[in-house]
N, C-alpha and C positions, 0 to 999 in steps of 0.2 A: 315603727321598733327596728332597731337594725337585724339585719338579716346574718346568719354565720352561715357558712358554707364549706364543708371539708370533702377531700376526695372521696369518689364511691367505692365502695368494696367490689372485689372483682366479680361482677356477675356475668351473666352470660351476654352477648351482644344484642341478643333481642330484648333484653330488659326495657319495658318501657312505662313501667307503672309508678305511681307517686300514691304517699300516703297521708292524712292529717292525722295526727296523734295529740289527743287531747290531755293537756298537763296542767288545768287551770279549774278544776272543780273540786271545791273544799267539801269535806262531807261533815255532817251535823257534829260530828268527835272532833273535827279539825276545824274550830274557829278563828284559831289564830296561828302566825307561824307559818312556814312554808307548806307550800299545796301537797297533799298525799302523793305526787307525783315523786315528790324530792325524799320521802321517806327511805332510808336503807332497809334491804332484802339480803340477807346472807353478804353482805360486803357491797352490794350496788344499790342504786337507788332505783326507784320501780321504773321511774320514765327511760333509764338506761336499758334496763332488763326488756322494756317492751318493743324498744327502739332497733336493737338488736335482734330479736326475734322477727319482726316485720320486715328486716333486710337481708335475713339469713338465707339467701340462695333462694329467693321466691320471686325475682323479678321487678321487686321494688326499689329503685335507684335513687329516690329523693323521699325526704319526708318534712312535711311543714308542721313544727311543733308549738302548739297554741299554749300560750303562758300570760301568767297575769304581770302587768309592769312591776308591781311589787319583787317578784321571784325573779325578775331577769336576773341579777348577779348570781344567785344560787344557780340557776338553770345555765347561764352560760360556764361557769366555773366545774360543774357538775358534768356536763357534755364535754367540755375540753378533755376531762379526764376520762371519762366512761363510753366515749361515743369516737373513739381515733376511727378513722377509716370510713366514716359514714357520713352520707351527704344530707344534709339538714339544712333548715333556715327556722328560726324563731318568729313567730308570729302573734300579734296582739290575741290574748283570749277576750269574748265579749261578755255580756250581761246575761247570756244564756246559751245553751248547748248549740241551740241551732244559729244564732248570730255567729258564737265562735266559729263552726265549720264554713260558715259563709267567709268570713273574714278569710279564713285560709284559703278556702278555694280562689278568692278574689286575688290572693297572693300567687296563686297558682296558673291564674287565667289565661295570662298570656301564653304560657307554655302551653296549656290545653287547647287553647283555640289554634295552636300553631300545629298540633298534632303529635306534641312530644309525649304525651301519656296516653297510653289505651284505657288503662283502669285506675282509678281513684280509690284506696282505702281507705276507712274511717274506724279508728281505733282509741282505747282509751287508756293512758298510762296505768290506772288503777286494775287493769288485767294484765301483769307482767308478765306472766307465765305461760302466755299462749303458745302454744307448740309450732314451729316453722310449717310442720306438714299441712297444720289446720290452714295456714295463710295461703299455702299454695292449691289446698284444695278449695277454697272460698275462690281466690282467683279464675281458677280452672272453670269454675262453674259461673265465674260472672262472664268468663269470655264466650261461654256456649249461651246463655242465657241473657246477659247484657247485665246481671245484677246478681247478687248472691248473699246469703246472712246465714253465721251457724247457727245452730239451735240444740237445746237438749228435750227429751221427751222427758215425761214424770218416771218412766223406767229406768232411765240412766242415774238417777239418785239413789242413795244410799244412806240410811241412818242409822245410828248405834242403840239399840237399847239398853237398858239399866245394868245388864249382865254383861256387856261388852262383846255381844253378837250382833254382825252383820245385818241386817234387814232391807229389804227393797221395797220400795212403795207399789203399789198395785190398784187398778182401776185410775178412772179420770185420766185416761191414755191419750185424751184430745190436749192436755195441758203442755203447753211447751214453754222454755225458757229460753228467748234468743240473744246469742252472745253477739260479741267483736272478735275481731273485725268483719266488717263489711264491707262487699266491694261493688264498685258500679262502675259502668262505662263513664271514661270522664265527663265526655259533653254534656251526657244525660244528666249526672249530677249537678255541674255548674249552671244549667239550666235549671234544672229544679229548684236549686236555692235561690237563683236569682229571682223566679217566679214566687216562692215562698217569703223573702224578703220584701217584694212588692206589696206582698197582702197581708205584711206585717207579722209573718212567722206562723200563719194558723194551723200549720202541721207541727206534730211534735218528733218527727224522727227522719233521718234520711230516708228510710224506706218507705215512708207515708209521703215524703216531698215526691219521689222518684214515682212513686204510684199516681199520685197526683198530678203532677206536671208532666208526667211523660208517658203516663197511660202504658207503663211498664211493670208488668209482675216480679214481685220480688220473691226468687227462688230460695229453698231452705236447704242445707246441705247437713251431715252431721257434725254436731259441734265435741268437745273434748271437758271431761270432766276436770281435768287439770287446769283449764282454762280460768282460774276463779277470780272473783272482782274483790280487791281488797279497800274497804272503806272505814275499817276501823282495827283499834289494835289486836281485838281478838282475832281479824281476819289476817293481820299482818302475822300473827302467831302461828296460825294454822298453815300458812303458807309456808312458812320456816319448815314446818314439819314435813309438808308436801315436797320441798326440794329434798329436804335430806332423805327422805325415803326414793326421791328419784337419782341419788347420789349427786346431787346439785347438775343434773343434765337435763334439759327440757329439750325433746327432738322431734 
């Protein structure tokens, strides 16, 4: 697959991180047409919103964006228009999330082995409203502990009753929801996915791979309720409302 690279934004000279951005996973509601990543949200595609958040003064200087072959023309035109000034390359999506992350890591492997990147983040275009401060927090935790993932506890969620009143969940406080992006030491993640690929991808996520093949415990950091996942038209509508409430600024 052809790679596309554009000049990086102005980051601090110490920026040494890369990211993998998944843009090749269709939802049950999106069986045909372009991937969810290329749906519009308030005038911009989900993939370009996620890409901007990942690289907004976070230290992430380059992003490998995984897309399906059939979406390449859409990806190229979208990113040429909406990702000006961001360094990225397009890499092929695999048959599974595990294989896709592995393919993206192999595209970055030479630079990882040369020590160009300290951390590699894994994110999904379906979560385009991730606040840049959350990206920075995850990276800071991973720099300290080796790996980190954001999460929400059950008390972070709010639901609306029939009278329109906002109520919080109570009880079952041991339940959590893991979010993206997740950050890992670059050489650890590459080693973990090579080990996982050699065994036929027996593990189901990056965190499981790092824990299994590197013996490293993955740490959790507080997530953000604005970091919503979009997998359906209803999710897209809700995200539009959230953006409007935030005056179209996610910080």
